[in-house]
Chimera marker file (.cmm) of the C-alpha trace (Angstrom):
<marker_set name="trace">
<marker id="1" x="0.166" y="-0.058" z="-0.073" r="1" g="1" b="0" radius="0.5"/>
<marker id="2" x="1.188" y="3.399" z="-1.115" r="1" g="1" b="0" radius="0.5"/>
<marker id="3" x="1.227" y="5.974" z="1.942" r="1" g="1" b="0" radius="0.5"/>
<marker id="4" x="2.108" y="9.058" z="-0.311" r="1" g="1" b="0" radius="0.5"/>
<marker id="5" x="-0.371" y="9.106" z="-3.177" r="1" g="1" b="0" radius="0.5"/>
<marker id="6" x="-0.344" y="11.900" z="-5.737" r="1" g="1" b="0" radius="0.5"/>
<marker id="7" x="-3.837" y="12.843" z="-7.583" r="1" g="1" b="0" radius="0.5"/>
<marker id="8" x="-3.647" y="14.634" z="-10.755" r="1" g="1" b="0" radius="0.5"/>
<marker id="9" x="-6.538" y="16.305" z="-11.759" r="1" g="1" b="0" radius="0.5"/>
<marker id="10" x="-6.762" y="16.792" z="-16.248" r="1" g="1" b="0" radius="0.5"/>
<marker id="11" x="-9.350" y="19.417" z="-17.174" r="1" g="1" b="0" radius="0.5"/>
<marker id="12" x="-10.181" y="17.850" z="-21.156" r="1" g="1" b="0" radius="0.5"/>
<marker id="13" x="-12.393" y="20.831" z="-21.395" r="1" g="1" b="0" radius="0.5"/>
<marker id="14" x="-9.702" y="23.296" z="-21.183" r="1" g="1" b="0" radius="0.5"/>
<marker id="15" x="-9.283" y="25.234" z="-24.209" r="1" g="1" b="0" radius="0.5"/>
<marker id="16" x="-5.767" y="25.522" z="-25.908" r="1" g="1" b="0" radius="0.5"/>
<marker id="17" x="-4.180" y="28.917" z="-26.230" r="1" g="1" b="0" radius="0.5"/>
<marker id="18" x="-2.803" y="29.958" z="-29.539" r="1" g="1" b="0" radius="0.5"/>
<marker id="19" x="0.685" y="31.475" z="-29.412" r="1" g="1" b="0" radius="0.5"/>
<marker id="20" x="2.228" y="33.981" z="-31.466" r="1" g="1" b="0" radius="0.5"/>
<marker id="21" x="2.040" y="33.146" z="-35.329" r="1" g="1" b="0" radius="0.5"/>
<marker id="22" x="-0.528" y="30.492" z="-34.414" r="1" g="1" b="0" radius="0.5"/>
<marker id="23" x="-3.870" y="30.162" z="-35.317" r="1" g="1" b="0" radius="0.5"/>
<marker id="24" x="-6.651" y="28.232" z="-32.888" r="1" g="1" b="0" radius="0.5"/>
<marker id="25" x="-9.340" y="25.941" z="-34.760" r="1" g="1" b="0" radius="0.5"/>
<marker id="26" x="-13.081" y="26.141" z="-33.494" r="1" g="1" b="0" radius="0.5"/>
<marker id="27" x="-15.565" y="23.685" z="-33.939" r="1" g="1" b="0" radius="0.5"/>
<marker id="28" x="-19.436" y="24.587" z="-34.587" r="1" g="1" b="0" radius="0.5"/>
<marker id="29" x="-21.536" y="24.254" z="-31.293" r="1" g="1" b="0" radius="0.5"/>
<marker id="30" x="-22.741" y="20.975" z="-30.681" r="1" g="1" b="0" radius="0.5"/>
<marker id="31" x="-20.148" y="19.053" z="-32.551" r="1" g="1" b="0" radius="0.5"/>
<marker id="32" x="-19.023" y="15.428" z="-31.746" r="1" g="1" b="0" radius="0.5"/>
<marker id="33" x="-15.404" y="14.501" z="-32.065" r="1" g="1" b="0" radius="0.5"/>
<marker id="34" x="-14.905" y="11.546" z="-34.580" r="1" g="1" b="0" radius="0.5"/>
<marker id="35" x="-11.034" y="11.331" z="-35.361" r="1" g="1" b="0" radius="0.5"/>
<marker id="36" x="-8.013" y="13.415" z="-35.899" r="1" g="1" b="0" radius="0.5"/>
<marker id="37" x="-6.888" y="13.333" z="-39.576" r="1" g="1" b="0" radius="0.5"/>
<marker id="38" x="-3.522" y="14.640" z="-38.437" r="1" g="1" b="0" radius="0.5"/>
<marker id="39" x="-0.691" y="13.956" z="-35.932" r="1" g="1" b="0" radius="0.5"/>
<marker id="40" x="0.801" y="16.135" z="-33.750" r="1" g="1" b="0" radius="0.5"/>
<marker id="41" x="4.160" y="18.079" z="-35.446" r="1" g="1" b="0" radius="0.5"/>
<marker id="42" x="2.529" y="17.197" z="-38.955" r="1" g="1" b="0" radius="0.5"/>
<marker id="43" x="2.741" y="19.836" z="-41.624" r="1" g="1" b="0" radius="0.5"/>
<marker id="44" x="-0.464" y="20.732" z="-43.280" r="1" g="1" b="0" radius="0.5"/>
<marker id="45" x="-1.508" y="23.297" z="-45.966" r="1" g="1" b="0" radius="0.5"/>
<marker id="46" x="-4.414" y="25.810" z="-45.763" r="1" g="1" b="0" radius="0.5"/>
<marker id="47" x="-7.319" y="23.702" z="-46.112" r="1" g="1" b="0" radius="0.5"/>
<marker id="48" x="-6.448" y="20.209" z="-45.300" r="1" g="1" b="0" radius="0.5"/>
<marker id="49" x="-8.339" y="18.050" z="-42.823" r="1" g="1" b="0" radius="0.5"/>
<marker id="50" x="-7.270" y="18.653" z="-39.440" r="1" g="1" b="0" radius="0.5"/>
<marker id="51" x="-10.080" y="16.472" z="-37.773" r="1" g="1" b="0" radius="0.5"/>
<marker id="52" x="-13.468" y="14.819" z="-38.593" r="1" g="1" b="0" radius="0.5"/>
<marker id="53" x="-16.546" y="15.919" z="-36.583" r="1" g="1" b="0" radius="0.5"/>
<marker id="54" x="-20.462" y="15.146" z="-36.712" r="1" g="1" b="0" radius="0.5"/>
<marker id="55" x="-23.027" y="18.021" z="-36.243" r="1" g="1" b="0" radius="0.5"/>
<marker id="56" x="-26.681" y="17.620" z="-35.308" r="1" g="1" b="0" radius="0.5"/>
<marker id="57" x="-28.838" y="19.464" z="-37.530" r="1" g="1" b="0" radius="0.5"/>
<marker id="58" x="-32.177" y="20.535" z="-37.122" r="1" g="1" b="0" radius="0.5"/>
<marker id="59" x="-34.765" y="20.359" z="-40.480" r="1" g="1" b="0" radius="0.5"/>
<marker id="60" x="-38.140" y="20.832" z="-41.056" r="1" g="1" b="0" radius="0.5"/>
<marker id="61" x="-40.289" y="17.739" z="-41.907" r="1" g="1" b="0" radius="0.5"/>
<marker id="62" x="-42.861" y="17.593" z="-44.661" r="1" g="1" b="0" radius="0.5"/>
<marker id="63" x="-46.298" y="15.746" z="-44.634" r="1" g="1" b="0" radius="0.5"/>
<marker id="64" x="-44.675" y="13.410" z="-47.066" r="1" g="1" b="0" radius="0.5"/>
<marker id="65" x="-42.104" y="12.186" z="-44.748" r="1" g="1" b="0" radius="0.5"/>
<marker id="66" x="-44.543" y="10.991" z="-42.248" r="1" g="1" b="0" radius="0.5"/>
<marker id="67" x="-44.818" y="11.521" z="-38.609" r="1" g="1" b="0" radius="0.5"/>
<marker id="68" x="-44.357" y="14.922" z="-37.358" r="1" g="1" b="0" radius="0.5"/>
<marker id="69" x="-42.244" y="15.552" z="-34.570" r="1" g="1" b="0" radius="0.5"/>
<marker id="70" x="-43.225" y="19.078" z="-33.466" r="1" g="1" b="0" radius="0.5"/>
<marker id="71" x="-42.162" y="19.796" z="-37.448" r="1" g="1" b="0" radius="0.5"/>
<marker id="72" x="-38.618" y="19.427" z="-36.788" r="1" g="1" b="0" radius="0.5"/>
<marker id="73" x="-36.494" y="16.456" z="-37.133" r="1" g="1" b="0" radius="0.5"/>
<marker id="74" x="-32.758" y="15.959" z="-35.888" r="1" g="1" b="0" radius="0.5"/>
<marker id="75" x="-30.462" y="14.703" z="-38.356" r="1" g="1" b="0" radius="0.5"/>
<marker id="76" x="-26.263" y="14.394" z="-38.421" r="1" g="1" b="0" radius="0.5"/>
<marker id="77" x="-23.974" y="15.852" z="-40.828" r="1" g="1" b="0" radius="0.5"/>
<marker id="78" x="-20.198" y="14.606" z="-41.173" r="1" g="1" b="0" radius="0.5"/>
<marker id="79" x="-18.004" y="17.304" z="-41.652" r="1" g="1" b="0" radius="0.5"/>
<marker id="80" x="-14.219" y="18.020" z="-41.612" r="1" g="1" b="0" radius="0.5"/>
<marker id="81" x="-12.506" y="20.818" z="-39.798" r="1" g="1" b="0" radius="0.5"/>
<marker id="82" x="-10.030" y="22.594" z="-42.017" r="1" g="1" b="0" radius="0.5"/>
<marker id="83" x="-6.275" y="23.753" z="-41.335" r="1" g="1" b="0" radius="0.5"/>
<marker id="84" x="-6.907" y="27.682" z="-41.333" r="1" g="1" b="0" radius="0.5"/>
<marker id="85" x="-3.493" y="28.299" z="-42.716" r="1" g="1" b="0" radius="0.5"/>
<marker id="86" x="-0.330" y="26.410" z="-43.779" r="1" g="1" b="0" radius="0.5"/>
<marker id="87" x="1.812" y="25.265" z="-40.961" r="1" g="1" b="0" radius="0.5"/>
<marker id="88" x="2.972" y="22.673" z="-38.437" r="1" g="1" b="0" radius="0.5"/>
<marker id="89" x="0.195" y="21.529" z="-35.867" r="1" g="1" b="0" radius="0.5"/>
<marker id="90" x="1.461" y="22.178" z="-32.407" r="1" g="1" b="0" radius="0.5"/>
<marker id="91" x="-1.115" y="21.018" z="-30.091" r="1" g="1" b="0" radius="0.5"/>
<marker id="92" x="-4.102" y="19.097" z="-30.195" r="1" g="1" b="0" radius="0.5"/>
<marker id="93" x="-7.023" y="18.718" z="-27.695" r="1" g="1" b="0" radius="0.5"/>
<marker id="94" x="-7.281" y="15.533" z="-25.577" r="1" g="1" b="0" radius="0.5"/>
<marker id="95" x="-10.632" y="13.973" z="-27.391" r="1" g="1" b="0" radius="0.5"/>
<marker id="96" x="-11.845" y="10.731" z="-27.747" r="1" g="1" b="0" radius="0.5"/>
<marker id="97" x="-14.320" y="9.728" z="-30.315" r="1" g="1" b="0" radius="0.5"/>
<marker id="98" x="-18.266" y="10.629" z="-29.523" r="1" g="1" b="0" radius="0.5"/>
<marker id="99" x="-16.981" y="13.437" z="-27.303" r="1" g="1" b="0" radius="0.5"/>
<marker id="100" x="-18.934" y="16.445" z="-27.382" r="1" g="1" b="0" radius="0.5"/>
<marker id="101" x="-16.750" y="19.146" z="-28.300" r="1" g="1" b="0" radius="0.5"/>
<marker id="102" x="-18.510" y="22.310" z="-27.407" r="1" g="1" b="0" radius="0.5"/>
<link id1="1" id2="2" r="1" g="1" b="0" radius="0.2"/>
<link id1="2" id2="3" r="1" g="1" b="0" radius="0.2"/>
<link id1="3" id2="4" r="1" g="1" b="0" radius="0.2"/>
<link id1="4" id2="5" r="1" g="1" b="0" radius="0.2"/>
<link id1="5" id2="6" r="1" g="1" b="0" radius="0.2"/>
<link id1="6" id2="7" r="1" g="1" b="0" radius="0.2"/>
<link id1="7" id2="8" r="1" g="1" b="0" radius="0.2"/>
<link id1="8" id2="9" r="1" g="1" b="0" radius="0.2"/>
<link id1="9" id2="10" r="1" g="1" b="0" radius="0.2"/>
<link id1="10" id2="11" r="1" g="1" b="0" radius="0.2"/>
<link id1="11" id2="12" r="1" g="1" b="0" radius="0.2"/>
<link id1="12" id2="13" r="1" g="1" b="0" radius="0.2"/>
<link id1="13" id2="14" r="1" g="1" b="0" radius="0.2"/>
<link id1="14" id2="15" r="1" g="1" b="0" radius="0.2"/>
<link id1="15" id2="16" r="1" g="1" b="0" radius="0.2"/>
<link id1="16" id2="17" r="1" g="1" b="0" radius="0.2"/>
<link id1="17" id2="18" r="1" g="1" b="0" radius="0.2"/>
<link id1="18" id2="19" r="1" g="1" b="0" radius="0.2"/>
<link id1="19" id2="20" r="1" g="1" b="0" radius="0.2"/>
<link id1="20" id2="21" r="1" g="1" b="0" radius="0.2"/>
<link id1="21" id2="22" r="1" g="1" b="0" radius="0.2"/>
<link id1="22" id2="23" r="1" g="1" b="0" radius="0.2"/>
<link id1="23" id2="24" r="1" g="1" b="0" radius="0.2"/>
<link id1="24" id2="25" r="1" g="1" b="0" radius="0.2"/>
<link id1="25" id2="26" r="1" g="1" b="0" radius="0.2"/>
<link id1="26" id2="27" r="1" g="1" b="0" radius="0.2"/>
<link id1="27" id2="28" r="1" g="1" b="0" radius="0.2"/>
<link id1="28" id2="29" r="1" g="1" b="0" radius="0.2"/>
<link id1="29" id2="30" r="1" g="1" b="0" radius="0.2"/>
<link id1="30" id2="31" r="1" g="1" b="0" radius="0.2"/>
<link id1="31" id2="32" r="1" g="1" b="0" radius="0.2"/>
<link id1="32" id2="33" r="1" g="1" b="0" radius="0.2"/>
<link id1="33" id2="34" r="1" g="1" b="0" radius="0.2"/>
<link id1="34" id2="35" r="1" g="1" b="0" radius="0.2"/>
<link id1="35" id2="36" r="1" g="1" b="0" radius="0.2"/>
<link id1="36" id2="37" r="1" g="1" b="0" radius="0.2"/>
<link id1="37" id2="38" r="1" g="1" b="0" radius="0.2"/>
<link id1="38" id2="39" r="1" g="1" b="0" radius="0.2"/>
<link id1="39" id2="40" r="1" g="1" b="0" radius="0.2"/>
<link id1="40" id2="41" r="1" g="1" b="0" radius="0.2"/>
<link id1="41" id2="42" r="1" g="1" b="0" radius="0.2"/>
<link id1="42" id2="43" r="1" g="1" b="0" radius="0.2"/>
<link id1="43" id2="44" r="1" g="1" b="0" radius="0.2"/>
<link id1="44" id2="45" r="1" g="1" b="0" radius="0.2"/>
<link id1="45" id2="46" r="1" g="1" b="0" radius="0.2"/>
<link id1="46" id2="47" r="1" g="1" b="0" radius="0.2"/>
<link id1="47" id2="48" r="1" g="1" b="0" radius="0.2"/>
<link id1="48" id2="49" r="1" g="1" b="0" radius="0.2"/>
<link id1="49" id2="50" r="1" g="1" b="0" radius="0.2"/>
<link id1="50" id2="51" r="1" g="1" b="0" radius="0.2"/>
<link id1="51" id2="52" r="1" g="1" b="0" radius="0.2"/>
<link id1="52" id2="53" r="1" g="1" b="0" radius="0.2"/>
<link id1="53" id2="54" r="1" g="1" b="0" radius="0.2"/>
<link id1="54" id2="55" r="1" g="1" b="0" radius="0.2"/>
<link id1="55" id2="56" r="1" g="1" b="0" radius="0.2"/>
<link id1="56" id2="57" r="1" g="1" b="0" radius="0.2"/>
<link id1="57" id2="58" r="1" g="1" b="0" radius="0.2"/>
<link id1="58" id2="59" r="1" g="1" b="0" radius="0.2"/>
<link id1="59" id2="60" r="1" g="1" b="0" radius="0.2"/>
<link id1="60" id2="61" r="1" g="1" b="0" radius="0.2"/>
<link id1="61" id2="62" r="1" g="1" b="0" radius="0.2"/>
<link id1="62" id2="63" r="1" g="1" b="0" radius="0.2"/>
<link id1="63" id2="64" r="1" g="1" b="0" radius="0.2"/>
<link id1="64" id2="65" r="1" g="1" b="0" radius="0.2"/>
<link id1="65" id2="66" r="1" g="1" b="0" radius="0.2"/>
<link id1="66" id2="67" r="1" g="1" b="0" radius="0.2"/>
<link id1="67" id2="68" r="1" g="1" b="0" radius="0.2"/>
<link id1="68" id2="69" r="1" g="1" b="0" radius="0.2"/>
<link id1="69" id2="70" r="1" g="1" b="0" radius="0.2"/>
<link id1="70" id2="71" r="1" g="1" b="0" radius="0.2"/>
<link id1="71" id2="72" r="1" g="1" b="0" radius="0.2"/>
<link id1="72" id2="73" r="1" g="1" b="0" radius="0.2"/>
<link id1="73" id2="74" r="1" g="1" b="0" radius="0.2"/>
<link id1="74" id2="75" r="1" g="1" b="0" radius="0.2"/>
<link id1="75" id2="76" r="1" g="1" b="0" radius="0.2"/>
<link id1="76" id2="77" r="1" g="1" b="0" radius="0.2"/>
<link id1="77" id2="78" r="1" g="1" b="0" radius="0.2"/>
<link id1="78" id2="79" r="1" g="1" b="0" radius="0.2"/>
<link id1="79" id2="80" r="1" g="1" b="0" radius="0.2"/>
<link id1="80" id2="81" r="1" g="1" b="0" radius="0.2"/>
<link id1="81" id2="82" r="1" g="1" b="0" radius="0.2"/>
<link id1="82" id2="83" r="1" g="1" b="0" radius="0.2"/>
<link id1="83" id2="84" r="1" g="1" b="0" radius="0.2"/>
<link id1="84" id2="85" r="1" g="1" b="0" radius="0.2"/>
<link id1="85" id2="86" r="1" g="1" b="0" radius="0.2"/>
<link id1="86" id2="87" r="1" g="1" b="0" radius="0.2"/>
<link id1="87" id2="88" r="1" g="1" b="0" radius="0.2"/>
<link id1="88" id2="89" r="1" g="1" b="0" radius="0.2"/>
<link id1="89" id2="90" r="1" g="1" b="0" radius="0.2"/>
<link id1="90" id2="91" r="1" g="1" b="0" radius="0.2"/>
<link id1="91" id2="92" r="1" g="1" b="0" radius="0.2"/>
<link id1="92" id2="93" r="1" g="1" b="0" radius="0.2"/>
<link id1="93" id2="94" r="1" g="1" b="0" radius="0.2"/>
<link id1="94" id2="95" r="1" g="1" b="0" radius="0.2"/>
<link id1="95" id2="96" r="1" g="1" b="0" radius="0.2"/>
<link id1="96" id2="97" r="1" g="1" b="0" radius="0.2"/>
<link id1="97" id2="98" r="1" g="1" b="0" radius="0.2"/>
<link id1="98" id2="99" r="1" g="1" b="0" radius="0.2"/>
<link id1="99" id2="100" r="1" g="1" b="0" radius="0.2"/>
<link id1="100" id2="101" r="1" g="1" b="0" radius="0.2"/>
<link id1="101" id2="102" r="1" g="1" b="0" radius="0.2"/>
</marker_set>
């Protein structure tokens, strides 16, 4: 049995801070993380995929679609988060697939 125990608290919800000449990348509200497209220290060009996410989207139902749920249906759309500029990936959030980002 250990008599001297260290406790470490890790806050996975903490936002990363962009440093000098860096750009933070935000995800849409309610986004759900799927997977990283890159690894830390990788070089990316503007527009390259950084991460894959799923975003819930509400849309109106039509009569032909059958049962109404208050006139709205919840669907999901897969999206890629693109690199905002050329450069190296310096930091990555501690995210696991299925985790809500925002």
